[in-house]
VOGU-3710 file (C-alpha; in Angstrom, 3 decimals, decimal comma):
1> xxxxxxxxxx> 75,456/-65,079/282,359  74,404/-65,468/278,732  70,759/-64,734/277,863  68,453/-67,294/276,328  65,871/-66,713/273,587  62,609/-65,662/275,136  59,182/-66,209/273,667  57,898/-62,660/273,340  54,244/-61,777/273,078  54,080/-60,219/269,622
11> xxxxxxxxxx> 51,066/-58,404/268,229  48,996/-60,093/265,565  50,472/-59,335/262,124  47,316/-57,671/260,774  46,496/-53,977/260,708  46,796/-52,453/264,162  44,687/-49,972/266,052  46,572/-46,823/267,021  46,787/-47,821/270,686  48,251/-51,223/269,719
21> xxxxxxxxxx> 51,157/-49,779/267,765  54,567/-49,758/269,366  56,405/-46,591/270,325  60,102/-45,999/270,835  59,289/-42,850/272,844  61,768/-40,766/270,881  61,948/-37,227/272,227  60,972/-34,317/269,944  63,729/-32,540/268,066  65,684/-29,958/270,026
31> xxxxxxxxxx> 66,456/-28,174/266,737  63,218/-26,634/265,509  63,346/-25,328/261,885  62,722/-21,801/263,156  65,843/-22,124/265,320  67,864/-23,343/262,351  66,563/-20,457/260,247  67,902/-18,019/262,855  71,541/-19,210/262,610  73,936/-16,369/261,778
41> xxxxxxxxxx> 77,698/-15,896/261,610  80,058/-12,922/261,204  82,301/-15,115/259,022  81,590/-15,029/255,290  83,793/-15,746/252,288  82,938/-12,317/250,859  84,296/-10,446/253,877  87,252/-12,739/254,601  88,403/-13,746/251,103  91,530/-11,588/251,123
51> xxxxxxxxxx> 92,667/-12,852/254,526  91,977/-16,480/253,578  93,966/-16,241/250,348  96,875/-14,561/252,136  97,048/-17,320/254,756  96,766/-20,023/252,086  99,626/-18,428/250,145  101,863/-18,308/253,233  101,003/-21,892/254,196  101,665/-23,071/250,642
61> xxxxxxxxxx> 105,049/-21,364/250,709  105,846/-23,060/254,024  104,971/-26,418/252,497  107,080/-25,753/249,410  110,178/-24,642/251,352  110,195/-27,392/254,001  112,808/-29,904/252,829  113,756/-31,829/255,978  111,856/-35,143/255,902  110,800/-35,145/259,555
71> xxxxxxxxxx> 109,619/-31,522/259,406  107,777/-32,087/256,112  105,957/-35,148/257,455  104,917/-33,303/260,606  103,721/-30,350/258,506  101,573/-32,556/256,260  100,168/-34,347/259,302  99,332/-31,025/260,947  97,620/-29,737/257,798  95,464/-32,865/257,720
81> xxxxxxxxxx> 94,567/-32,809/261,383  93,817/-29,070/261,314  91,338/-29,716/258,496  93,012/-27,520/255,854  94,929/-30,092/253,782  92,255/-29,919/251,063  93,640/-26,513/250,049  97,006/-28,103/249,230  96,114/-31,483/247,732  98,437/-31,183/244,737
91> xxxxxxxxxx> 101,418/-30,008/246,803  100,902/-32,752/249,377  100,590/-35,386/246,649  103,853/-34,198/245,054  105,633/-34,281/248,431  104,403/-37,784/249,267  105,287/-39,011/245,774  108,839/-37,822/246,300  109,041/-39,368/249,777  107,819/-42,677/248,357
101> xxxxxxxxxx> 110,315/-42,569/245,493  113,275/-41,622/247,695  112,600/-44,425/250,200  114,720/-42,606/252,759  113,530/-44,405/255,868  114,490/-42,648/259,081  116,138/-44,401/261,993  113,890/-42,409/264,347  110,809/-44,396/265,377  108,389/-41,455/265,366
111> xxxxxxxxxx> 109,462/-40,335/261,883  109,415/-43,831/260,382  105,956/-44,521/261,785  104,563/-41,162/260,623  105,957/-41,656/257,115  104,460/-45,150/256,951  101,064/-43,912/258,172  100,823/-41,000/255,762  101,960/-42,999/252,737  99,688/-45,948/253,548
121> xxxxxxxxxx> 96,761/-43,609/254,230  97,184/-42,009/250,802  97,212/-45,374/249,060  100,937/-45,925/248,529  102,084/-49,568/248,632  104,568/-49,396/251,521  105,777/-52,397/253,468  105,547/-52,749/257,226  109,047/-54,267/257,187  110,368/-50,740/257,825
131> xxxxxxxxxx> 109,715/-51,443/261,511  111,987/-54,495/261,669  114,975/-52,343/262,629  113,240/-51,398/265,867  113,110/-55,033/267,014  115,806/-56,895/268,920  118,070/-59,253/266,971  117,949/-62,000/269,586  114,270/-62,184/270,600  112,620/-60,484/267,596
141> xxxxxxxxxx> 110,558/-58,246/269,881  110,313/-54,463/269,876  113,200/-53,175/271,954  112,467/-52,066/275,520  114,634/-49,009/274,928  111,707/-47,503/273,008  109,269/-47,950/275,896  110,101/-44,460/277,184  109,893/-42,774/273,770  106,336/-41,436/274,095
151> xxxxxxxxxx> 106,339/-39,596/270,765  107,663/-42,686/269,006  105,179/-44,978/270,752  102,234/-42,724/269,877  103,358/-42,523/266,258  103,759/-46,309/266,016  100,432/-46,901/267,771  98,647/-44,710/265,208  100,514/-46,328/262,296  99,512/-49,816/263,417
161> xxxxxxxxxx> 95,861/-49,084/262,552  96,804/-48,783/258,864  97,658/-52,484/258,821  96,159/-55,105/256,545  95,418/-58,760/257,227  98,479/-60,884/257,854  100,835/-58,060/258,855  101,971/-59,649/262,072  104,600/-57,004/262,765  101,897/-54,321/263,075
171> xxxxxxxxxx> 99,920/-56,499/265,484  103,092/-56,891/267,553  103,627/-53,127/267,322  100,099/-52,462/268,559  100,564/-54,794/271,525  103,922/-53,255/272,412  102,792/-49,624/272,134  99,484/-50,143/273,945  101,142/-51,790/276,917  103,977/-49,261/277,065
181> xxxxxxxxxx> 101,644/-46,267/276,747  99,289/-47,560/279,425  102,263/-48,046/281,755  103,416/-44,488/281,107  100,121/-42,725/281,870  100,857/-42,077/285,530  104,271/-40,582/284,731  103,210/-38,020/282,111  102,084/-34,419/282,445  98,356/-33,759/282,087
191> xxxxxxxxxx> 98,414/-32,673/278,431  100,585/-35,549/277,215  98,550/-38,041/279,268  95,350/-36,785/277,561  96,919/-37,318/274,132  97,934/-40,844/275,069  94,522/-41,670/276,538  92,746/-40,364/273,442  94,961/-42,433/271,153  94,323/-45,568/273,192
201> xxxxxxxxxx> 90,545/-44,993/273,132  90,076/-43,958/269,482  93,007/-44,048/267,046  93,518/-41,041/264,810  92,687/-43,073/261,681  89,202/-43,834/263,014  88,285/-40,301/264,099  85,645/-38,107/262,480  87,613/-35,394/260,686  85,623/-32,338/261,847
211> xxxxxxxxxx> 85,781/-33,384/265,494  89,500/-34,067/265,157  90,074/-30,668/263,523  88,317/-28,815/266,345  90,194/-30,725/269,038  93,550/-30,491/267,270  93,243/-26,734/266,786  93,075/-26,397/270,583  95,986/-28,803/271,006  98,093/-27,187/268,270
221> xxxxxxxxxx> 97,568/-23,778/269,838  99,548/-24,970/272,875  102,324/-26,572/270,792  105,631/-24,730/271,199  106,598/-25,688/267,632  103,346/-24,457/266,033  103,150/-22,263/262,976  101,023/-19,178/263,605  100,151/-19,139/259,892  98,723/-22,666/260,019
231> xxxxxxxxxx> 96,867/-21,935/263,237  95,267/-18,758/261,879  94,383/-20,497/258,613  92,810/-23,438/260,449  90,684/-21,172/262,661  89,489/-18,954/259,810  88,805/-21,875/257,500  86,878/-23,688/260,254  84,694/-20,653/260,866  84,096/-20,012/257,162
241> xxxxxxxxxx> 83,147/-23,643/256,614  80,584/-23,273/259,403  78,992/-20,444/257,409  78,502/-22,869/254,508  76,966/-25,452/256,839  74,495/-22,942/258,244  73,275/-21,979/254,777  72,839/-25,624/253,793  70,936/-26,295/256,994  68,510/-23,471/256,270
251> xxxxxxxxxx> 67,763/-24,997/252,860  67,314/-28,431/254,397  65,132/-27,130/257,230  62,748/-25,695/254,658  62,628/-29,014/252,769  62,011/-30,913/256,010  59,329/-28,506/257,188  57,508/-28,784/253,854  57,365/-32,583/254,206  55,533/-32,007/257,513
261> xxxxxxxxxx> 56,447/-35,413/258,934  56,125/-33,843/262,372  52,346/-34,062/261,971  51,865/-36,684/259,265  54,350/-39,236/260,667  54,566/-38,115/264,283  55,783/-41,517/265,514  59,101/-41,151/263,656  62,389/-39,574/264,631  62,815/-35,907/263,746
271> xxxxxxxxxx> 66,592/-35,736/263,500  67,491/-33,376/260,660  70,300/-31,679/262,589  71,905/-34,890/263,826  71,800/-36,421/260,358  73,269/-33,292/258,771  76,070/-33,503/261,334  76,625/-37,080/260,092  76,782/-35,689/256,539  79,576/-33,291/257,539
281> xxxxxxxxxx> 81,460/-36,351/258,725  81,278/-37,887/255,251  82,635/-34,869/253,392  83,333/-31,748/255,414  84,960/-29,636/252,701  82,848/-26,690/251,436  82,840/-27,918/247,818  80,873/-31,059/248,762  77,615/-29,241/249,481  75,642/-31,501/247,119
291> xxxxxxxxxx> 76,956/-34,585/248,918  75,896/-33,280/252,307  72,460/-32,191/251,128  71,769/-35,444/249,246  72,912/-37,637/252,119  70,914/-35,654/254,679  67,729/-35,999/252,655  68,299/-39,698/251,992  69,193/-40,493/255,609  66,248/-38,501/257,012
301> xxxxxxxxxx> 63,886/-40,494/254,797  65,653/-43,794/255,503  65,393/-43,123/259,250  61,626/-42,721/258,970  61,430/-45,904/256,854  63,343/-47,654/259,634  60,828/-46,395/262,213  57,905/-47,581/260,082  59,327/-51,105/259,987  60,743/-51,184/263,512
311> xxxxxxxxxx> 57,990/-49,661/265,608  54,846/-48,598/263,771  53,698/-50,813/260,921  51,828/-54,098/261,235  53,325/-57,029/259,360  50,560/-56,978/256,743  51,113/-53,265/256,159  54,877/-53,750/255,954  54,555/-56,616/253,465  52,358/-54,402/251,267
321> xxxxxxxxxx> 54,749/-51,454/251,557  57,730/-53,644/250,667  55,914/-54,990/247,622  54,966/-51,484/246,481  58,510/-50,143/246,869  60,143/-53,196/245,316  57,934/-52,899/242,230  57,790/-49,077/242,438  54,124/-49,670/241,827  52,057/-46,479/242,082
331> xxxxxxxxxx> 48,792/-48,444/241,869  49,863/-50,641/244,807  50,815/-47,507/246,736  47,235/-46,240/246,457  46,096/-49,258/248,488  48,490/-48,497/251,369  47,552/-46,755/254,638  47,788/-42,969/254,529  51,048/-42,777/256,495  52,739/-45,129/254,025
341> xxxxxxxxxx> 51,469/-43,141/251,043  53,026/-40,037/252,593  56,305/-41,894/253,004  56,372/-43,243/249,456  55,536/-39,819/248,037  58,559/-38,283/249,797  60,809/-41,138/248,653  59,552/-40,792/245,079  60,086/-37,034/244,936  63,618/-37,351/246,316
351> xxxxxxxxxx> 64,407/-40,189/243,890  63,172/-38,296/240,840  65,004/-35,104/241,821  68,332/-36,934/242,245  67,864/-38,864/238,988  67,092/-35,684/237,041  70,091/-33,872/238,523  72,435/-36,743/237,645  71,069/-36,975/234,095  71,353/-33,219/233,624
361> xxxxxxxxxx> 74,887/-32,798/234,950  76,505/-36,149/234,108  74,378/-37,715/231,387  73,707/-40,859/233,428  70,299/-42,497/233,826  70,455/-43,641/237,440  66,718/-43,763/238,177  66,539/-47,607/238,199  69,565/-47,775/240,497  68,096/-45,362/243,056
371> xxxxxxxxxx> 64,805/-47,288/243,083  66,751/-50,516/243,551  68,509/-49,118/246,628  65,137/-48,347/248,236  63,988/-51,865/247,373  67,147/-53,418/248,850  66,662/-51,419/252,051  62,993/-52,366/252,413  63,695/-56,059/251,758  66,245/-56,016/254,579
381> xxxxxxxxxx> 63,755/-54,302/256,898  60,938/-56,736/256,110  63,248/-59,635/256,928  63,738/-58,230/260,430  60,018/-57,514/260,763  59,224/-61,143/259,910  61,713/-62,279/262,533  60,057/-60,027/265,106  56,454/-61,011/264,405  57,441/-64,672/264,073
391> xxxxxxxxxx> 59,336/-64,675/267,369  62,463/-65,830/265,519  65,922/-65,363/267,016  68,387/-65,088/264,103  71,804/-66,681/264,278  74,687/-64,258/264,414  75,639/-64,864/260,774  72,005/-64,612/259,730  71,676/-61,290/261,505  74,899/-59,833/260,077
401> xxxxxxxxxx> 74,059/-60,957/256,530  70,918/-58,829/256,688  71,986/-56,168/259,197  74,776/-54,607/257,140  72,074/-53,707/254,590  69,250/-52,675/256,936  71,487/-50,066/258,579  71,012/-48,023/255,395  74,548/-46,782/254,716  74,878/-48,855/251,536
411> xxxxxxxxxx> 72,131/-46,806/249,894  73,769/-43,609/251,079  77,128/-44,545/249,560  75,625/-45,649/246,237  73,563/-42,476/245,923  76,600/-40,322/246,698  78,347/-41,996/243,763  75,689/-40,372/241,584  76,215/-36,968/243,185  79,958/-37,290/242,538
421> xxxxxxxxxx> 79,417/-38,935/239,149  82,364/-37,102/237,558  84,531/-39,711/239,299  82,606/-42,695/237,917  81,065/-41,590/234,631  83,512/-43,593/232,492  83,109/-46,762/234,590  79,343/-46,665/235,197  77,550/-48,934/236,003  80,073/-51,739/236,534
431> xxxxxxxxxx> 82,005/-49,561/239,001  79,209/-50,120/241,545  80,154/-53,793/241,559  83,846/-52,857/241,884  83,064/-50,821/244,993  80,798/-53,474/246,536  83,371/-54,898/248,974  84,444/-51,434/250,121  80,821/-50,408/250,647  80,081/-53,682/252,437
441> xxxxxxxxxx> 82,934/-53,225/254,910  82,019/-49,598/255,592  78,370/-50,586/256,113  79,347/-53,497/258,351  81,322/-51,171/260,631  78,324/-48,815/260,667  75,985/-51,656/261,674  78,305/-53,019/264,367  78,968/-49,541/265,803  75,225/-48,854/265,873
451> xxxxxxxxxx> 74,584/-52,127/267,700  77,287/-51,446/270,274  75,693/-48,081/271,049  71,961/-48,784/270,751  71,163/-52,482/271,139  70,560/-52,370/274,904  67,786/-49,761/274,561  66,325/-51,530/271,522  66,216/-54,860/273,340  64,462/-53,213/276,289
461> xxxxxxxxxx> 61,635/-52,157/273,989  61,315/-55,696/272,603  63,286/-55,607/269,334  64,957/-58,670/267,809  68,411/-59,509/269,195  71,152/-57,382/267,627  74,767/-58,360/266,958  75,830/-58,446/270,613  72,776/-60,340/271,868  72,618/-62,843/269,019
471> xxxxxxxxxx> 76,294/-63,694/269,553  75,739/-64,068/273,304  72,800/-66,403/272,729  74,509/-68,473/270,052  77,852/-68,880/271,831  76,671/-68,850/275,459  78,913/-65,897/276,330  78,703/-62,898/278,635  77,786/-59,502/277,242  81,354/-58,227/277,675
481> xxxxxxxxxx> 82,725/-61,188/275,722  80,209/-60,657/272,936  80,974/-56,937/272,777  84,698/-57,719/272,527  83,948/-60,011/269,590  82,009/-57,246/267,820  84,873/-54,799/268,449  87,311/-57,327/266,979  85,087/-57,548/263,892  85,316/-53,771/263,514
491> xxxxxxxxxx> 89,126/-53,909/263,728  89,227/-56,711/261,177  86,922/-54,786/258,833  89,215/-51,775/258,949  92,137/-53,989/257,939  90,120/-55,220/254,984  89,250/-51,638/254,028  92,962/-50,790/254,088  93,641/-53,760/251,840  90,888/-52,755/249,388
501> xxxxxxxxxx> 92,365/-49,267/249,120  95,935/-50,478/248,537  94,927/-53,151/246,020  92,584/-51,013/243,900  92,759/-47,656/242,145  89,419/-46,362/243,365  88,565/-42,653/242,966  89,734/-40,725/246,014  86,249/-39,345/246,713  84,762/-42,864/246,836
511> xxxxxxxxxx> 87,482/-44,083/249,198  87,029/-41,094/251,504  83,239/-41,412/251,593  83,542/-45,097/252,507  86,092/-44,529/255,261  84,233/-41,515/256,594  80,939/-43,408/256,773  82,593/-45,890/259,137  84,404/-43,178/261,104  81,262/-41,125/261,599
521> xxxxxxxxxx> 79,273/-44,161/262,723  81,921/-44,970/265,323  81,783/-41,365/266,536  77,977/-41,194/266,629  77,578/-44,405/268,609  80,683/-44,223/270,806  78,685/-42,977/273,806  75,274/-44,498/273,000  72,620/-43,615/270,436  73,918/-40,404/268,921
531> xxxxxxxxxx> 71,003/-40,170/266,484  68,053/-41,180/268,663  69,265/-39,072/271,599  69,982/-35,465/270,681  71,351/-34,180/273,975  74,716/-34,747/275,626  77,745/-35,574/273,471  75,897/-35,292/270,158  74,621/-31,803/270,934  78,075/-30,695/272,113
541> xxxxxxxxxx> 79,636/-31,960/268,871  77,008/-30,211/266,745  77,499/-26,924/268,569  81,295/-27,001/268,237  81,321/-28,279/264,642  78,515/-26,258/263,098  77,365/-23,423/265,328  80,113/-22,000/267,530  83,021/-20,228/265,773  86,549/-20,482/267,119
551> xx> 87,770/-17,192/268,651  90,341/-15,623/266,344
//
């Protein structure tokens, strides 16, 4: 049964007494700064440099001497999934260039699908017509003879998620493989059945890379065709990367402790560790330390801003805060309540630090652009606050038009452009407009994933209807039907992302950040609110990705 808009009893939009303010009852952090400061690891680059270089040399030689197309494709795929492909970017690019030039399309379904997926993923303009030969001449459907080819079905299933709008053959492929794989589940051994189930639940292309690397290392270890060199390299590299993460976390914990939001803004979420984990999802490679640190700081601050608008501030206070941020007006800030002055001070310090770093290292004056991102975020939040205090139920389109901004990932992506300004320095500032559709789609997936995972709890505490609820209300549908619609929107957005990547020569780092923002959001909200709730799946992922080394 579809819900109907309810007239909620909202507080008066003037300044509130402490007991009148809302609370989301967020639990305290389970990662105290003193705990983070105590993180240690026996794995350091100083002590393991020789071993790492030796394994990289052997793996590079293996890549250079593998000439058979099927074996080469599988090797590249394994390097990517093991999380060590970044060591061999040039070699992999040369290999894929040659494969694209040769156009030697295999007659084996698994090989054809893997080649298509890897080339499409790396931005090569390959046609989905390569799958026509696997369809029957008479009925034009994928041949039933492939329904027992589990490896081929899995490969085609994964490839189908690299489709763009209008590629009907990939939609047909997805329908065929999904049905065939589901039918096969009861006939497979336990390990193969787990692989199939995982692919059906979350396709490889949508997975957070660090989580995939940790899971694939375990899987690869049991593969009879594995390379011991690749396995050892993946384990050592994973553990060494963790040592980098731990050092970054110690620096961030000190920054966070110095802000003292725990006392000054005690109503807000204290989620440094969870947000840093999100940052590793955006760019896991050791060389992207500045990206991870910048994003963590931005997202920690943006999360508190979200809590100010969502649960703590009165409408009058929020209007004043929005005006102060939009005008970056220090005089107006002085008139704000103490908690808002604390917030603006932290935002201002972060903004100035990032602007100075970008000017120093890249010669770009980005200060106005950082301020504008804060203003854009606050304008989106005040829109939702006005809806709440006015008892307004937004239409679905109205909600989405604002919600893709209020989720905050747009600001994160724009600011990371400044951190990685080497990629954009010659195109700045018009490149930000060029990336706008890519950033929109990534942010939309982030918003929709968030709503799928958190909207039930948010509605229970009296928030405005989110994507699922507003669609239910507007269309008179059940919750399951509305959730299916939101999931379809996510699938459609991924197709549009794929199209943006194929049609434009965007810097690789910008493309990866955009895709990884969406992937990480889907991971974080797959089992509920992975940011608001620190225990359970989120904690397990943090422990395995950041804290617990893989036995060598």
